[in-house]
Legacy VTK file of the C-alpha trace (Angstrom):
# vtk DataFile Version 3.0
C-alpha trace
ASCII
DATASET POLYDATA
POINTS 99 float
95.846 38.214 133.180
92.895 37.201 135.283
94.229 35.471 138.364
90.809 35.054 139.979
87.232 35.686 138.981
85.259 36.172 135.807
84.410 39.206 133.714
81.855 39.853 131.004
82.573 41.873 127.884
80.083 43.945 125.949
81.087 45.239 122.523
79.003 47.745 120.582
78.951 46.999 116.848
78.080 49.258 113.906
74.494 47.962 114.064
74.328 48.802 117.784
74.079 45.120 118.664
75.888 44.020 121.783
77.857 40.804 121.632
78.723 39.513 125.080
81.798 37.482 125.822
83.234 36.028 128.987
86.727 35.500 130.302
87.765 33.501 133.308
90.621 32.656 135.598
93.945 32.144 133.849
93.049 33.901 130.606
95.654 36.328 129.377
94.647 36.924 125.769
90.958 37.366 125.261
88.276 39.755 124.234
88.548 41.395 127.636
91.659 43.171 126.357
89.363 45.126 124.034
87.873 46.896 127.007
91.284 48.361 127.779
91.988 49.754 124.307
88.634 49.981 122.504
86.157 52.745 123.393
83.193 50.593 122.269
83.995 47.732 124.652
83.181 47.481 128.331
84.411 44.975 130.910
82.198 44.139 133.889
83.270 42.045 136.878
80.818 39.159 137.423
82.394 38.395 140.782
85.409 39.640 142.727
88.335 39.791 140.300
92.088 39.746 140.848
94.353 40.626 137.937
98.056 40.438 137.290
99.734 43.176 135.305
103.158 43.855 133.877
104.440 47.198 132.657
105.237 47.341 128.942
108.904 48.227 129.553
109.309 45.251 131.882
107.640 42.925 129.376
109.861 44.214 126.568
112.951 43.547 128.706
111.730 40.034 129.551
111.176 39.275 125.864
114.694 40.495 125.040
116.273 38.443 127.848
114.208 35.306 127.116
113.669 34.902 123.356
111.536 31.767 123.831
108.762 34.046 125.119
108.233 35.229 121.524
107.542 31.657 120.432
105.030 31.202 123.237
103.238 34.415 122.281
103.103 33.397 118.626
101.667 29.996 119.601
98.962 31.573 121.773
98.011 34.091 119.094
98.057 31.457 116.318
95.748 29.265 118.381
93.359 32.163 118.872
93.367 33.037 115.150
92.665 29.381 114.317
89.750 29.215 116.764
88.268 32.474 115.488
88.672 31.329 111.879
86.791 28.097 112.624
83.995 30.082 114.274
83.775 32.348 111.231
83.537 29.377 108.848
80.771 27.902 111.013
78.876 31.194 111.009
79.191 31.591 107.232
78.551 28.039 106.061
76.493 26.180 108.663
72.795 26.708 109.115
71.475 28.281 112.284
69.854 24.956 113.219
73.201 23.143 112.911
75.068 25.730 114.981
LINES 1 100
99 0 1 2 3 4 5 6 7 8 9 10 11 12 13 14 15 16 17 18 19 20 21 22 23 24 25 26 27 28 29 30 31 32 33 34 35 36 37 38 39 40 41 42 43 44 45 46 47 48 49 50 51 52 53 54 55 56 57 58 59 60 61 62 63 64 65 66 67 68 69 70 71 72 73 74 75 76 77 78 79 80 81 82 83 84 85 86 87 88 89 90 91 92 93 94 95 96 97 98
């Protein structure tokens, strides 16, 4: 999670186009995670950045000890899927002038 600062994301697509994205303080689930696992994504600090991390084993234990965490994760991910779906519908069905 980004505790302080902002980062920019650059993702290389099949057409070699770069699609920038930004993440800011407090964001835990965003495109910036791509830069950690995807070789075509790059994260760049726009200013001094402070991050919080948790080891996978620790997170797994926390989820087992506190089942409500699963519900929170599902809610965050569902919200993100909904937002991305709305953006896709806009891109497919609204004119460039309207967007």
